[in-house]
C-alpha positions, -999 to +999 in steps of 0.1 A: +146-478-277+136-447-297+102-451-313+088-469-344+085-437-371+057-444-399+046-419-431+006-423-427-005-410-461-036-419-482-057-413-513-036-400-540-058-402-567-034-407-595-047-401-626-077-382-616-086-350-638-109-317-631-129-307-657-108-324-685-078-312-674-050-338-664-033-329-633-007-361-636+018-333-631+010-320-606+001-355-584+041-361-595+053-332-576+028-339-541+043-376-546+077-365-551+074-348-518+059-374-499+089-394-508+111-367-495+091-361-468+100-399-463+135-400-466+143-368-448+122-387-415+145-411-419+108-434-410+106-471-403+075-479-423+048-460-448+013-464-444-008-457-479-042-464-468-059-467-502-069-452-532-034-445-550-051-440-584-085-424-593-096-458-614-100-492-613-086-493-648-057-462-644-041-451-674-003-461-686+012-427-675-010-430-639+004-469-633+043-457-640+035-429-612+024-449-588+052-478-594+080-456-594+066-434-561+063-471-541+095-480-552+111-442-544+093-451-509+115-481-509+146-468-517+142-442-483+148-484-465+114-478-449+091-506-451+063-496-474+024-510-472+003-499-492-036-513-491-068-513-524-091-484-513-127-483-532-114-465-563-085-494-571-085-524-588-077-549-562-076-582-580-051-559-599-031-553-567-026-583-554-014-596-594+012-573-582+020-584-556+052-607-557+070-583-578+059-555-555+073-581-527+105-584-543+104-545-546+097-538-511+066-529-513+035-549-497+004-548-518-025-563-503-059-559-523-081-579-509-088-585-477-067-614-463-063-637-427-038-629-405-020-660-421-028-649-455-010-618-454-042-596-437-009-587-409+023-578-418+048-577-393+084-555-395+115-542-369+124-506-369+157-489-373+159-493-332+153-523-332+108-522-318+091-540-334+061-530-346+026-550-359+003-539-393-037-553-390-043-545-426-079-536-439-084-526-477-117-516-490-147-540-483-177-536-506-210-545-490-218-568-519-190-590-507-196-580-474-235-589-473-258-615-498-274-598-524-306-621-509-307-594-482-301-569-494-329-570-513-351-586-478-339-565-455-342-526-446-314-505-448-306-500-409-303-543-413-279-541-440-261-517-418-262-535-388-248-566-409-216-550-428-210-534-390-209-567-377-188-580-406-163-551-402-161-555-365-154-594-370-128-594-400-108-564-373-111-589-340-096-619-362-069-598-379-059-578-348-061-611-324-029-613-325-014-579-310+013-581-287+024-556-260+058-556-265+050-543-299+038-512-316+003-526-330-017-510-361-042-510-379-046-496-415-080-496-431-100-481-457-131-468-451-163-444-437-163-441-396-195-428-380-187-389-374-160-382-399-162-352-417-164-353-456-140-341-479-161-329-509-148-359-538-154-389-519-175-417-541-207-411-523-221-448-528-192-460-512-193-438-480-228-430-471-259-455-471-244-494-454-208-479-454-201-464-427-191-482-394-190-467-355-149-463-344-157-488-318-150-516-343-111-510-334-094-525-303-086-506-270-050-521-277-040-503-308-012-474-307-029-460-338-055-463-366-044-454-396-075-445-419-077-439-459-108-429-476-123-395-467-105-369-481-103-341-447-076-347-428-095-354-388-089-369-358-124-394-344-133-402-310-123-434-302-108-460-280-082-461-296-061-429-317-082-431-344-066-408-379-077-398-410-042-381-425-073-371-455-059-362-497-028-343-501-047-330-532-075-313-538-093-336-562-121-315-565-132-281-556-156-296-532-119-299-510-104-264-520-104-254-481-088-290-473-051-290-462-028-314-477-005-332-453+010-365-445+009-374-408+042-384-389+031-411-362+059-418-336+050-450-304+063-469-290+050-504-269+044-487-236+039-451-247+006-434-270+011-425-302+027-392-307+010-370-338+032-344-365+013-325-397+034-323-421+018-299-447+022-306-487+031-278-506+033-290-541+001-284-563-022-256-580-042-247-553-085-250-560-100-217-556-136-202-566-145-168-573-177-143-578-179-116-588-191-092-626-167-094-651-149-060-637-144-072-602-133-106-617-110-080-636-097-071-603-087-104-586-070-117-614-036-108-608-043-121-574-053-158-578-016-168-594-016-201-609-048-212-588-066-235-605-106-219-613-144-222-610-161-192-616-191-178-609-205-148-630-230-124-609-247-111-643-269-123-669-258-145-693-248-130-727-230-139-756-189-138-752-195-142-712-174-172-714-149-159-734-148-121-716-143-145-687-115-166-697-099-140-708-088-128-678-086-158-656-077-184-680-070-208-653-106-208-652-117-247-657-156-237-646-177-210-657-211-206-647-235-175-640-248-170-609-283-183-593-295-153-590-290-137-629-303-168-643-330-169-668-366-178-649-364-213-672-334-221-660-340-215-626-355-247-618-323-266-629-287-259-613-269-241-640-244-265-661-272-292-678-305-313-664-276-326-637-256-298-625-237-308-596-259-333-584-249-370-578-261-401-599-285-407-562-294-375-557-313-378-595-328-412-588-342-397-553-359-371-575-370-394-599-385-414-573-404-388-561-422-386-598-432-417-598-447-421-556-420-442-550-406-437-508-386-470-500-351-468-488-341-499-498-346-486-535-323-460-532-301-485-514-301-509-542-289-480-568-264-476-544-248-508-546-256-504-586-234-476-588-210-495-563-211-531-588-211-508-623-173-486-610-157-521-597-168-533-638-154-506-651-118-526-650 
């Protein structure tokens, strides 16, 4: 028989803005391209490994775009299986589960048992059977009791989360068959993975990482979401992050957006092909004096820009730069040209580009507090606050 053909994508982050600028038009172009690829490749299933949205409370335009895209993917004849990521609101996805099912889309918001929807089975166009164990993002506050977070060391909490994930994956994959293509789809951080640059740190580091050994050796393919850089991890089974198809911020400007075409049979290893995503505007960082920036203005095209000006600050400098480079979303003075009074803090304000966790770490230093558990608890609070936005 012909192999089962899958399209693996994740981390759409629909609704994400960049420096206050909406990118919904770009996101629509990217998702249209993904639908076109699914149709042209005649895939049996599309696996969306979490973070459809950038916010747990997405805007109406963001929701319309995601719904239209999922229905268009189902319209190609493919099985469409979607899990919640850490940016998604799991309960909302589950609330729409019956409607999505009627449209040919399987939504899984919260972690489920094999008997209640944690395992999805389908038959490919060639007649080959496939089984998908699905693991949406699992917040540590549901995996480890709050009392343990307070009493345990970070290492102990890491072990507890690791064991929870192992238990869930083991339960979901216990029914893997030798006569089917066995798949795992999850949204999480695997140790050894490289960050793409735009992930939510509080839900990626500390006790959220697990080893690749949590996945069973009899999995033909493990489709991961969460880390935005395309990468393959050393593991007993083929473990792949497809990465984000569109760079979400300047930290990801060097990433290449792709979707992955996966082909496998019960008796052959998965063959993975990267298909580039060409839609969407590129992100670029440029450096130079005003004169040097003027010289590259024609070469940057329609890219969205972060600009480091290699001149001292002066009145009207920003306007000069944006007149030359209308797509400059961020204009900063290079640190070596910053005034001495500003040298002790990053340009752009007291917090600069530092994350809340980094600022809190600095604050603890001013209070002579050196306890990793306090920082871990702060990360959990960020996690809870993010979820509470919905």
